[in-house]
N, C-alpha and C positions, 0 to 999 in steps of 0.2 A: 504494500500500500504506500509506504513512504517513497519508494522509487517512482511509482506512478505519479504521485503528487509533485515530486521533484521534476520529473519530465514535463509535466504540465506547466510548472512555474518557469522552467527554462524556456519552453516554447513561447510562452506569453511575453517574457522579457525580450527574447530575440525578435519576436514579431513587432513589439513596440519600438525597439531600436531600429529595425528595418523601416518602419513607417516614418520615423523621425530622422532618418539618414544618420543615425548614430548619436544624435543629440540626447545626452543622458537626462538633462533637465526636462525636456519635452516628453521623453519616454516615461519618466517618473510621473509627470502630470497625467499622462494617458492611463497609467496603471494606478493612479491615485495613491502613490507612495511618496515619501520624502525622497529627495535626491540622494541623500546620504544612505538611506535604507536600500535604495536600488544599487548604489555603488557597492555596498557590502554584499548584497546578493550576487552581483556580478563577480566579485572576487571569490566568493564561496563556490560558485559554479564554474569559474574559469571562463567567463564570457567577456569577449573584447568588444569595443565600440564599433569596430569595422563593419 
């Protein structure tokens, strides 16, 4: 179950970054997260802005 939720979260973060052309602030707004929270999740999952 945890792996499934992790995969969903990663997919949502990557989709938001794609929509905002890698702009973390706008992606965080789209996901309704604080920018710093999104940055921490990106580090945790090894997601790059690209």
